[in-house]
C-alpha positions in Angstrom: 16.9 -9.8 0.6 16.0 -8.6 -2.9 15.2 -11.1 -5.6 17.5 -11.0 -8.6 16.3 -8.8 -11.4 15.5 -11.7 -13.8 13.3 -13.3 -11.2 11.3 -10.2 -10.8 11.0 -9.9 -14.6 9.7 -13.5 -14.7 7.3 -12.8 -11.9 5.9 -9.8 -13.5 5.4 -11.6 -16.7 3.0 -14.0 -15.2 -0.8 -13.3 -15.0 -2.3 -12.3 -11.7 -4.0 -15.7 -11.3 -0.7 -17.5 -12.0 1.0 -15.4 -9.3 -1.6 -16.2 -6.8 -1.4 -20.0 -7.5 2.3 -20.1 -7.3 2.4 -18.1 -4.1 -0.2 -20.5 -2.5 1.8 -23.7 -3.6 5.2 -22.2 -2.5 4.0 -21.2 1.0 1.9 -24.4 1.5 4.5 -26.2 3.7 5.0 -23.2 6.0 1.3 -22.7 6.2 0.7 -26.3 7.0 3.4 -26.2 9.8 1.7 -23.0 11.2 -1.6 -24.4 11.3 -0.4 -27.7 12.8 1.4 -26.0 15.6 -1.5 -23.5 16.4 0.6 -20.4 15.4 -2.4 -18.7 13.7 -4.6 -15.9 14.2 -8.3 -15.6 13.0 -7.6 -12.2 11.5 -4.3 -13.2 9.7 -4.4 -14.9 6.4 -2.0 -17.8 5.5 1.3 -16.8 4.0 0.1 -18.1 0.6 -2.9 -15.7 0.8 -0.9 -12.6 1.4 -0.6 -11.1 -2.0 0.9 -7.8 -1.0 3.8 -6.9 1.2 6.0 -9.6 2.7 4.3 -12.9 3.6 4.8 -13.7 7.3 3.5 -15.9 10.1 0.7 -14.4 12.3 3.0 -12.9 14.9 5.2 -11.1 12.3 2.1 -10.1 10.3 0.6 -8.4 13.4 4.0 -6.7 14.3 4.1 -5.3 10.7 0.6 -3.8 11.1 1.5 -2.4 14.5 4.4 -0.6 12.8 1.9 0.9 10.3 -0.2 2.1 13.3 2.8 3.8 14.9 3.6 5.6 11.6 0.0 6.9 11.4 0.2 8.2 15.0 3.5 9.8 14.6 3.2 11.3 11.2 -0.5 12.2 10.8 -1.4 12.4 14.5 -4.0 9.5 14.2 -6.5 9.7 17.1 -8.8 6.9 18.4 -12.0 8.8 17.2 -10.7 9.5 13.7 -12.7 8.5 10.6 -10.0 6.7 8.6 -9.9 5.6 4.9 -7.4 2.9 3.9 -6.9 2.9 0.1 -5.8 -0.5 -0.8 -6.8 -2.5 2.3 -5.2 -5.7 1.1 -5.8 -8.6 3.6 -6.0 -6.4 6.7 -2.4 -5.9 7.7 -3.2 -2.4 8.9 -6.7 -2.9 9.7 -5.8 -5.6 12.4 -3.7 -3.0 14.2 -6.3 -0.2 13.9 -8.9 -2.4 15.3 -7.0 -2.3 18.6 -6.8 1.5 18.5 -9.9 3.0 17.1 -12.7 3.5 19.6 -16.5 3.5 19.2 -16.5 7.0 18.0 -13.9 6.3 15.3 -14.4 4.4 12.0 -12.4 2.5 9.4 -13.3 2.1 5.7 -11.0 0.2 3.2 -11.2 -0.8 -0.4 -9.1 -3.0 -2.6 -9.0 -4.4 -6.1 -8.5 -8.0 -5.1 -11.9 -9.7 -4.1 -10.3 -12.5 -2.0 -8.6 -10.0 0.3 -11.8 -7.9 0.9 -13.8 -11.2 1.4 -11.2 -12.3 4.1 -11.4 -8.9 5.9 -15.1 -8.9 6.0 -15.4 -12.4 7.3 -13.1 -11.6 10.1 -12.5 -8.0 11.3 -15.8 -6.8 9.6 -17.9 -9.2 11.5 -16.3 -8.5 14.9 -16.0 -4.8 14.5 -19.1 -3.0 13.3 -17.2 0.3 12.6 -14.9 -1.5 10.2 -16.1 -1.8 6.5 -14.3 -3.2 3.5 -15.3 -2.8 -0.2 -14.2 -4.6 -3.4 -13.7 -2.4 -6.4 -13.1 -4.1 -9.7 -10.4 -1.8 -11.0 -7.8 -2.8 -13.7 -4.3 -3.2 -12.5 -1.8 -5.2 -14.6 -0.3 -6.6 -11.5 -3.5 -7.7 -9.6 -6.7 -7.3 -11.6 -7.8 -7.8 -15.2 -11.2 -5.9 -14.8 -12.1 -3.3 -17.3 -12.7 -0.2 -15.0 -9.9 2.2 -15.3 -8.3 3.7 -12.1 -8.5 7.1 -13.9 -12.3 6.8 -14.0 -12.8 5.4 -10.6 -14.7 7.5 -8.1 -14.1 6.6 -4.4 -17.4 5.1 -3.1 -17.6 7.8 -0.3 -19.3 11.1 0.2 -17.4 14.4 0.1 -15.5 15.2 3.3 -16.1 11.8 4.9 -12.7 11.2 6.4 -10.3 12.9 8.8 -7.5 10.8 8.0 -6.6 8.9 4.7 -3.6 6.5 4.2 -2.1 3.9 1.9 0.7 1.5 2.2 2.4 0.1 -0.9 -0.3 1.2 -3.2 1.1 4.1 -5.2 4.2 2.1 -5.9 2.1 -0.1 -8.2 0.1 2.6 -10.1 0.8 4.8 -13.1 1.2 8.6 -12.9 -2.2 9.5 -14.3 -3.8 7.1 -12.0 -2.1 8.6 -8.9 -2.9 12.0 -10.0 -6.7 11.0 -10.2 -6.5 9.3 -6.8 -5.0 12.6 -5.4 -8.1 14.6 -6.6 -10.3 11.8 -5.1 -8.4 12.0 -1.8 -8.9 15.8 -1.8 -12.7 15.2 -2.3 -13.2 12.7 0.5 -11.0 14.5 3.0 -12.4 16.8 5.6 -10.9 20.3 5.8 -7.6 20.0 7.5 -7.5 16.2 7.1 -4.2 14.5 6.7 -2.8 11.7 4.5 0.0 9.2 4.9 1.2 7.2 1.8 4.2 5.2 0.9 6.2 5.6 -2.4 9.5 5.0 -4.0 11.2 8.5 -4.7 14.3 9.7 -6.1 16.1 12.9 -7.1 19.3 14.0 -8.9 21.4 12.9 -6.1 20.5 9.2 -6.4 18.9 8.6 -9.7 21.9 6.9 -11.3 22.2 4.7 -8.1 18.5 3.5 -8.2 18.7 3.0 -12.0 21.5 0.3 -11.4 20.5 -0.9 -8.1 20.9 -4.7 -8.2 18.0 -6.8 -7.3 15.6 -3.7 -6.9 16.6 -1.3 -9.7 14.5 1.0 -11.9 16.4 0.9 -15.2 13.5 2.3 -17.5 13.7 6.2 -17.6 10.5 8.2 -18.3 9.7 11.8 -17.8 10.0 12.4 -14.1 9.7 8.7 -13.1 11.2 5.4 -13.6 9.9 1.9 -14.0 11.2 -1.5 -12.7 9.6 -3.4 -15.7 8.5 -1.6 -18.8 6.0 -4.3 -19.7 4.2 -4.3 -16.4 3.9 -0.6 -15.7 2.2 -1.4 -12.3 5.0 -3.6 -11.3 6.9 -0.9 -9.4 7.4 2.7 -10.1 9.7 5.4 -8.6 8.8 9.1 -8.9 10.9 12.3 -8.8 10.4 14.2 -5.6 9.7 17.3 -7.5 7.0 15.7 -9.7 5.1 14.4 -6.6 5.0 17.9 -5.2 3.6 19.3 -8.5 0.9 16.5 -8.5 -0.1 17.3 -5.0 -0.4 21.0 -6.0 -2.4 20.1 -9.1 -5.0 18.3 -6.7 -5.1 21.3 -4.3 -3.4 19.3 -1.6 -0.5 20.6 0.6 2.8 18.8 0.8 4.1 18.4 4.3 7.1 16.0 4.2 8.9 13.1 2.8 10.5 10.7 5.1 13.1 8.5 3.1 12.9 4.8 3.7 15.7 2.3 3.5 14.8 0.5 0.2 18.0 1.9 -1.3 20.1 0.0 1.3 21.1 3.1 3.2 20.0 2.0 6.8 23.4 1.6 8.5 22.5 3.6 11.5 19.1 1.8 11.8 17.3 5.2 12.0 14.9 4.3 9.3 12.0 2.0 10.2 10.0 1.9 7.0 11.2 0.2 3.7 9.5 2.5 1.5 9.5 6.4 1.5 6.7 8.1 3.4 4.8 11.0 2.0 2.8 13.1 4.2 0.3 15.7 2.9 -3.0 17.4 3.9 -6.0 19.2 2.7 -5.8 22.9 3.5 
């Protein structure tokens, strides 16, 4: 169930450190019960440490990651021997699932702007799987990080044509247009020829713009040129982008649009045909 808009505005008005602290305190009772009852997993952080996506117990967290894996297999034909880049690796939700799928010839690299998430992953998955590597990158994001390095100036710490598959989950929903455009150029650089990419977004077009502008609990009332914001003061809070705009941005980065698969964030999931909350964008390098 979506939070009331005034609660989201309050939440986005807090500093990143305040949000982390409140989350830890709020979920402390549930985390204590999970630990006391043995319902934990060495790779899964406590609910209070999960700063992106939906906090969940270990069983549900692993289930969410397995859904990500199924999406990657379905939409970009992920294979066990692929070289994979996870942009915004968080606290390992997707990495845990991929550790059960990638073989000794495959590899996983992930980076994130929150150091505690990278440290958690390196101490767990990174220690047990030599082909899994996590990097911390101190990039400014007004939702997660107060560092000075701008996303528009950040060069992915990998060589050209390093990866056959690139993916991100709930990353570009928290970035600004010029930052996303720059990341598209970097994705083009690190992807091998014919490499494929899977990313989640919030999209709209003329058929549903009025609806998402006034959507209760999860609306985007602030109109800009070809995109809308949930909170004008925290531009990385949540962003939705016009479908034509994202296609133009891909073209600007010499990337090829493949498909958009609508999610159910707009509440239109009566037939249960949609399995992902956010919209899915599939694209590739020619």
